[in-house]
C-alpha positions as CSV (number, residue, x, y, z in Angstrom):
1,M,-13.8,-61.8,-62.4
2,H,-15.9,-63.6,-65.3
3,I,-15.4,-66.9,-65.9
4,S,-18.9,-67.8,-67.4
5,D,-22.3,-67.4,-67.0
6,S,-22.6,-70.5,-64.5
7,I,-19.0,-70.6,-63.0
8,K,-18.4,-67.7,-60.8
9,Y,-15.2,-66.5,-59.2
10,V,-15.3,-65.6,-55.4
11,G,-11.8,-65.6,-54.2
12,V,-10.0,-63.1,-52.2
13,N,-6.8,-61.0,-52.8
14,D,-4.1,-60.5,-49.5
15,H,-2.2,-57.9,-49.6
16,K,-1.4,-58.3,-45.9
17,V,1.2,-61.1,-46.5
18,D,4.9,-60.3,-46.5
19,L,6.4,-64.0,-46.8
20,F,4.0,-66.6,-48.2
21,E,4.8,-70.2,-46.6
22,G,6.9,-68.1,-44.4
23,Q,9.8,-67.7,-46.7
24,Y,8.6,-66.2,-50.2
25,V,8.7,-62.7,-50.6
26,V,5.6,-61.5,-52.4
27,P,5.6,-58.0,-52.9
28,N,2.4,-57.7,-54.9
29,G,0.6,-60.1,-52.4
30,I,-1.1,-63.0,-53.4
31,S,-4.8,-64.4,-54.3
32,Y,-6.7,-67.5,-52.7
33,N,-8.9,-68.6,-55.3
34,S,-12.3,-70.1,-54.9
35,Y,-15.2,-70.8,-57.2
36,V,-19.0,-71.3,-57.3
37,I,-20.5,-73.6,-60.1
38,L,-24.3,-72.6,-60.4
39,D,-26.4,-75.5,-61.9
40,E,-29.3,-77.8,-60.6
41,K,-26.8,-78.5,-57.9
42,V,-24.5,-75.5,-56.5
43,A,-20.9,-76.8,-55.8
44,V,-18.5,-74.2,-54.2
45,M,-14.7,-75.0,-55.1
46,D,-12.7,-74.9,-52.5
47,T,-12.2,-72.1,-49.6
48,V,-9.4,-69.4,-48.6
49,D,-6.9,-68.3,-46.1
50,A,-8.3,-68.0,-42.4
51,N,-8.0,-64.5,-42.7
52,F,-10.4,-63.8,-45.4
53,L,-13.4,-65.7,-44.0
54,D,-15.8,-62.9,-43.6
55,E,-14.7,-61.4,-47.3
56,W,-15.1,-64.8,-48.7
57,L,-18.3,-65.9,-47.2
58,T,-19.9,-62.7,-48.4
59,N,-18.6,-63.3,-52.0
60,V,-20.4,-66.8,-51.9
61,K,-23.6,-65.4,-50.3
62,A,-23.5,-62.8,-53.2
63,T,-23.3,-65.2,-56.0
64,L,-25.5,-67.7,-54.7
65,A,-28.4,-65.0,-54.4
66,G,-30.4,-66.8,-52.1
67,R,-29.4,-70.3,-53.0
68,T,-28.0,-73.1,-50.7
69,P,-24.8,-74.9,-51.8
70,D,-25.2,-78.8,-52.3
71,Y,-21.3,-79.4,-52.4
72,L,-17.9,-78.0,-51.2
73,V,-15.3,-79.6,-53.4
74,V,-11.8,-79.6,-51.4
75,L,-8.9,-80.0,-54.2
76,H,-6.2,-79.7,-51.8
77,M,-5.8,-79.4,-47.8
78,E,-2.9,-76.7,-47.5
79,P,-4.4,-74.3,-44.9
80,D,-4.7,-71.4,-47.7
81,H,-7.2,-73.3,-49.2
82,S,-9.0,-75.3,-46.5
83,A,-8.8,-73.4,-43.3
84,N,-12.6,-72.6,-43.8
85,I,-14.0,-75.5,-44.2
86,F,-15.0,-76.2,-40.5
87,N,-16.8,-72.6,-41.2
88,F,-18.6,-73.4,-44.2
89,I,-19.9,-76.5,-42.8
90,K,-21.2,-74.1,-39.9
91,A,-22.7,-71.5,-42.1
92,Y,-24.1,-74.4,-44.6
93,P,-24.5,-77.6,-42.0
94,E,-26.3,-79.7,-45.0
95,V,-23.3,-79.1,-47.6
96,K,-21.8,-82.5,-48.6
97,I,-17.7,-82.1,-48.6
98,V,-16.2,-83.7,-51.5
99,S,-12.6,-84.6,-51.4
100,S,-10.4,-87.5,-51.5
101,A,-10.0,-90.2,-48.7
102,L,-6.4,-88.9,-47.6
103,A,-7.6,-85.5,-47.4
104,F,-10.6,-86.3,-44.7
105,E,-7.5,-87.9,-42.8
106,M,-6.0,-84.2,-43.0
107,M,-9.3,-82.8,-42.0
108,K,-9.2,-84.6,-38.9
109,N,-5.8,-83.7,-37.8
110,F,-6.7,-79.8,-38.8
111,F,-10.4,-79.9,-37.4
112,G,-10.7,-82.6,-35.2
113,T,-13.4,-84.4,-37.5
114,D,-13.5,-86.1,-40.8
115,F,-16.8,-84.9,-41.5
116,A,-18.3,-88.3,-41.4
117,D,-21.9,-87.3,-42.0
118,N,-21.1,-84.8,-44.8
119,R,-18.6,-87.1,-46.6
120,V,-18.5,-87.8,-50.2
121,I,-14.9,-89.4,-51.1
122,V,-14.0,-89.6,-54.6
123,D,-10.9,-91.1,-56.7
124,E,-9.6,-91.2,-59.9
125,G,-12.5,-91.6,-62.3
126,S,-15.2,-90.4,-60.0
127,T,-17.8,-87.7,-61.3
128,L,-20.4,-85.4,-59.6
129,N,-23.2,-84.6,-61.8
130,L,-24.6,-80.9,-61.2
131,G,-26.9,-81.0,-63.9
132,E,-25.5,-79.9,-67.1
133,H,-22.2,-79.6,-65.4
134,T,-20.0,-82.7,-64.2
135,L,-16.9,-82.7,-62.7
136,A,-14.7,-85.7,-63.6
137,F,-11.7,-86.1,-60.8
138,V,-8.2,-86.5,-61.7
139,K,-5.9,-87.5,-58.8
140,A,-2.7,-85.1,-58.8
141,P,-0.7,-86.9,-55.5
142,M,2.5,-84.9,-55.1
143,V,1.4,-81.8,-56.8
144,H,2.4,-80.7,-54.4
145,W,0.7,-82.7,-51.6
146,P,-0.1,-86.5,-51.6
147,E,-3.9,-85.5,-51.3
148,V,-4.7,-83.2,-54.2
149,I,-7.0,-83.7,-56.9
150,M,-8.0,-81.9,-59.9
151,A,-11.6,-81.5,-61.3
152,Y,-12.3,-81.3,-65.2
153,E,-15.9,-79.7,-65.6
154,T,-16.8,-81.7,-68.8
155,K,-19.5,-79.0,-70.2
156,E,-17.3,-75.8,-70.5
157,K,-14.0,-77.8,-70.6
158,V,-12.6,-76.1,-67.3
159,L,-9.7,-77.5,-65.5
160,F,-9.7,-76.9,-61.7
161,S,-6.0,-77.3,-61.1
162,A,-5.2,-77.0,-57.2
163,D,-2.2,-75.4,-57.0
164,G,-0.9,-76.2,-60.6
165,F,-0.7,-73.5,-62.9
166,G,-0.6,-71.0,-60.1
167,K,1.4,-67.9,-59.3
168,F,2.5,-65.2,-56.6
169,G,0.7,-62.0,-57.2
170,A,-2.7,-60.8,-56.1
171,L,-5.4,-60.2,-58.9
172,D,-5.8,-56.6,-58.7
173,V,-2.1,-56.0,-60.0
174,E,-0.9,-56.2,-63.4
175,E,2.3,-58.2,-63.9
176,D,4.0,-60.6,-66.2
177,W,2.8,-64.4,-65.8
178,V,5.7,-66.1,-66.3
179,D,8.8,-65.2,-63.8
180,E,6.1,-65.1,-60.7
181,A,4.5,-68.2,-62.2
182,R,8.1,-69.8,-62.4
183,R,9.2,-68.6,-58.7
184,Y,6.3,-69.9,-57.4
185,F,6.6,-73.5,-59.2
186,I,10.4,-73.8,-58.8
187,G,10.0,-72.8,-55.0
188,I,6.9,-74.8,-54.1
189,V,6.3,-77.6,-56.4
190,G,9.8,-77.7,-58.1
191,K,10.8,-81.0,-56.0
192,Y,8.0,-83.1,-57.4
193,G,8.8,-82.8,-61.5
194,M,7.7,-86.6,-61.8
195,P,4.4,-86.1,-60.6
196,V,3.9,-82.9,-62.4
197,Q,4.6,-84.9,-65.6
198,A,2.5,-87.6,-64.8
199,V,-0.4,-85.1,-64.5
200,L,0.5,-83.3,-67.4
201,K,0.0,-86.8,-69.4
202,K,-3.6,-87.1,-68.0
203,A,-4.2,-83.3,-69.1
204,A,-3.3,-84.1,-72.6
205,N,-6.2,-86.6,-72.9
206,L,-8.4,-83.6,-72.1
207,D,-9.9,-80.9,-74.1
208,I,-8.9,-77.7,-71.8
209,Q,-10.5,-74.3,-72.5
210,T,-10.1,-72.7,-69.2
211,I,-7.7,-73.5,-66.4
212,C,-8.9,-72.0,-62.7
213,P,-6.0,-72.5,-60.3
214,L,-6.2,-71.8,-56.9
215,H,-3.5,-68.9,-56.8
216,G,-3.3,-66.5,-59.7
217,P,-5.2,-65.6,-62.8
218,V,-7.6,-67.7,-64.7
219,L,-6.1,-69.0,-68.2
220,K,-8.4,-68.8,-71.0
221,E,-6.1,-68.0,-74.0
222,N,-3.1,-69.7,-75.4
223,L,-3.1,-72.4,-72.8
224,G,-0.3,-74.3,-74.8
225,Y,2.2,-71.7,-73.9
226,Y,1.3,-72.0,-70.1
227,I,1.0,-76.1,-70.5
228,N,4.7,-76.1,-72.4
229,L,5.9,-74.2,-69.4
230,Y,5.1,-76.5,-67.1
231,D,6.4,-79.4,-69.0
232,T,9.8,-77.5,-69.2
233,W,9.9,-76.6,-65.5
234,S,8.6,-80.3,-64.5
235,S,11.3,-81.9,-66.9
236,Y,14.2,-79.7,-65.8
237,K,14.9,-78.5,-69.1
238,V,16.7,-75.2,-70.0
239,E,14.7,-72.3,-71.0
240,A,17.5,-69.8,-72.0
241,D,21.0,-70.0,-72.8
242,E,21.9,-67.5,-70.2
243,I,24.4,-67.4,-67.3
244,V,23.4,-67.2,-63.4
245,I,26.2,-66.2,-61.1
246,A,25.4,-66.5,-57.6
247,Y,27.8,-65.3,-55.1
248,T,28.8,-64.4,-51.7
249,S,31.4,-62.1,-50.4
250,V,32.7,-61.0,-46.9
251,Y,35.1,-58.0,-47.7
252,G,34.4,-57.5,-51.4
253,N,37.2,-59.6,-53.1
254,T,35.3,-62.0,-54.3
255,K,32.4,-59.7,-55.4
256,K,35.2,-58.0,-57.3
257,A,36.0,-61.2,-59.2
258,V,32.3,-61.9,-59.8
259,E,32.0,-58.4,-61.4
260,L,35.0,-59.0,-63.5
261,L,33.6,-62.3,-64.7
262,A,30.3,-61.0,-65.5
263,E,32.0,-58.0,-67.4
264,K,33.9,-60.0,-69.6
265,L,31.2,-62.6,-70.0
266,Q,28.9,-59.6,-71.7
267,A,31.5,-58.3,-73.8
268,K,31.4,-61.8,-75.3
269,G,27.4,-61.3,-75.9
270,K,26.4,-63.6,-73.1
271,A,23.5,-62.6,-71.1
272,V,24.3,-62.8,-67.3
273,H,22.4,-62.4,-64.0
274,V,24.4,-61.7,-60.6
275,Y,23.1,-62.6,-57.2
276,D,24.1,-61.6,-53.8
277,L,23.0,-64.1,-52.0
278,A,23.1,-62.2,-49.0
279,R,21.3,-59.7,-50.2
280,C,19.0,-61.1,-53.0
281,D,15.6,-62.7,-53.0
282,M,17.0,-66.2,-52.5
283,S,13.4,-67.7,-54.4
284,A,14.5,-65.4,-57.5
285,A,18.2,-66.6,-57.5
286,V,16.8,-70.3,-57.5
287,A,14.3,-70.0,-60.0
288,D,17.0,-68.2,-62.3
289,A,19.4,-70.9,-61.9
290,F,16.4,-73.5,-63.5
291,R,15.7,-70.9,-66.0
292,C,19.2,-70.9,-67.2
293,S,21.6,-73.0,-69.0
294,T,24.7,-72.4,-66.8
295,L,25.3,-71.7,-63.3
296,V,28.7,-69.9,-61.7
297,L,28.9,-70.3,-57.9
298,A,31.4,-68.3,-56.4
299,T,32.2,-68.3,-52.1
300,T,34.5,-67.9,-49.7
301,T,36.2,-70.8,-47.5
302,Y,34.3,-69.9,-44.0
303,S,35.1,-71.7,-40.6
304,G,36.2,-74.9,-42.8
305,S,33.3,-74.7,-44.7
306,I,31.2,-72.8,-47.1
307,F,29.8,-69.0,-46.4
308,P,26.1,-69.8,-45.0
309,F,24.0,-68.3,-47.3
310,M,26.1,-70.2,-50.3
311,R,25.1,-73.3,-48.3
312,T,21.5,-72.4,-48.0
313,Y,21.3,-71.6,-51.6
314,I,23.1,-74.9,-52.8
315,D,20.3,-76.7,-50.7
316,H,17.3,-74.9,-52.2
317,L,18.7,-76.4,-55.5
318,T,19.5,-79.7,-54.8
319,E,16.1,-79.9,-52.9
320,R,14.3,-79.0,-56.1
321,N,16.2,-81.6,-58.3
322,F,18.4,-79.3,-59.8
323,Q,20.0,-81.2,-63.1
324,N,21.0,-80.7,-66.6
325,R,22.7,-77.6,-66.3
326,K,26.8,-76.5,-66.6
327,V,28.4,-75.5,-63.4
328,A,31.5,-73.4,-62.7
329,L,33.0,-72.6,-59.5
330,I,34.8,-69.9,-57.9
331,E,36.4,-70.2,-54.5
332,N,38.5,-67.7,-52.5
333,G,40.6,-68.1,-49.3
334,T,43.4,-66.9,-47.3
335,W,45.0,-70.1,-46.1
336,A,43.0,-73.2,-47.3
337,P,40.6,-72.6,-49.8
338,L,38.0,-75.6,-49.7
339,A,34.6,-73.9,-51.4
340,A,35.2,-75.5,-54.6
341,K,35.7,-78.9,-53.4
342,L,32.5,-78.4,-50.7
343,M,30.4,-77.0,-53.2
344,K,30.9,-79.7,-55.7
345,G,30.5,-82.2,-53.0
346,M,27.3,-80.8,-52.1
347,L,25.9,-81.2,-55.8
348,D,27.4,-84.5,-56.3
349,K,23.7,-86.1,-55.9
350,S,22.6,-83.9,-58.8
351,K,21.7,-85.2,-62.2
352,N,23.3,-84.5,-65.6
353,L,25.5,-81.7,-64.0
354,T,28.5,-80.8,-66.4
355,F,31.5,-79.1,-64.5
356,A,33.6,-76.2,-65.9
357,E,36.8,-77.5,-66.5
358,T,38.6,-74.4,-65.5
359,A,38.7,-73.9,-61.6
360,V,39.1,-70.1,-60.5
361,K,41.1,-69.9,-57.2
362,I,41.2,-66.7,-55.3
363,M,43.8,-66.4,-52.5
364,S,42.3,-63.1,-50.7
365,S,42.1,-61.0,-53.7
366,L,42.4,-61.3,-57.5
367,N,46.1,-61.1,-58.8
368,E,47.4,-62.3,-62.4
369,E,47.1,-65.7,-61.6
370,S,43.4,-65.9,-60.6
371,T,42.5,-63.1,-63.3
372,A,43.9,-65.6,-66.0
373,Q,41.8,-68.1,-64.6
374,I,38.5,-65.9,-65.0
375,D,39.5,-65.0,-68.5
376,A,40.1,-68.9,-69.2
377,L,36.6,-69.3,-67.6
378,V,35.0,-67.0,-69.9
379,E,36.4,-68.5,-73.0
380,E,35.0,-71.7,-71.9
381,L,31.7,-70.9,-70.8
382,T,31.2,-68.7,-74.5
383,K,32.7,-71.5,-76.3
384,A,30.2,-74.2,-75.4
385,S,27.2,-71.7,-76.8
386,E,29.0,-71.0,-80.0
C-alpha cells in the first residue's frame, strides 16, 4: 500500500481469525495496520497481533532497508496492536517507546515492565520531531480505551487515528467500506459516542489529507464522507428511514407474524430488514438498528421472561446507548404474555425512544384480532414517514 514516499505501510492481513474480539464474525478477516515514517529519525507506528510477529518484523526490516528505528509510537494498547512491543524492543534495544502515561501503566500489566529506560511520555499538545515530519499528539480517551492517543503528522497532513475510522475486513479483499465500518464502530466504539464527538471537534481544527487507521484501508479521498458518518454514528442519528424487525420464534408462530408484518410494510413502500436473532449475525442486527429509524421487536414470553436471544439483543442495544428511534413491540404467549412489558422495561433507560401506540399481542398463533393489530401497526409505522 503506497501512502507516500516517506510513510510506508507495514501491517498484515489476518484470514485465520473467525471471531474478532471473541464475538464479531469476520468472514473477510481483518487487518492489523502498522506504519513507518522515514525521515532523519525513523518512527514505527504501532505493532500488530501476536500471531503475526515474524511477518510484521520482516515488513518493517524491508522498509527500513538497513536503518535502525528511533521510535516506536504506541497509540493504543489493545493486544491486537500492542502485543509485539516487547519483541520489538528485543529486536531494536535502543528504540524509544512513545506513548501516553496510562499506556505505560498498561504495558507493565501486559509485559511486567513499563520500559522506563526507553520511555517517552506524550500528552495532549506534545510533539515529536523526526526531521521534516513532526507528529502532534491528540488525546482520545475512551475511543475506545482510556489510554488512546492519536498522532497528526503536520507535513503530509496525515492523521494516525488509532482504532478510529477502522473497519472489519482484510486489505486484500474488495468490499464496500461503510457496512463493515459501521458494524465495527457500533459494536466496538458505539458506547462511547460522546468521546468520539470530542475527538471530532479536535479533528475539525486540523487540515487532514489522509487517515491511517489501525484496521482497514488508508483513507485519502472524500474524507468528509467518512467524517460525517462518524459524526452520525457517534451522535446516534438516523441514517435511513427504514425498518428493522428483530425477532425470536419457538414454533414458528411469531415468525409468521413477522413475515406478515414485513410483507404489509413492503407493500406500503417501506424498506424492511428482518433478523432471526437465533440465527443471524447479532452484530449486524445491532448495527442495522442504529442505522434505521424504526425498530420492531417481536418475541415470546419464555420461562416468565423473554426469549434469551432477544434479551441478549436488547442488552447489546442498550450497552451501546441505543436512542433517538421509534420502537414497536410484538409479544406472543400462550397463557401469560409478558414479553412486551419486559422488553419495554429493558429499554427504559434508553434516551429519546418513541414507542408505537399499537400493541400487537399474539395468543399462541395469529387470529383475526392480532392480525388486525398488525394492520394497525402497519398504518402507524407508514403514516409516520409520509
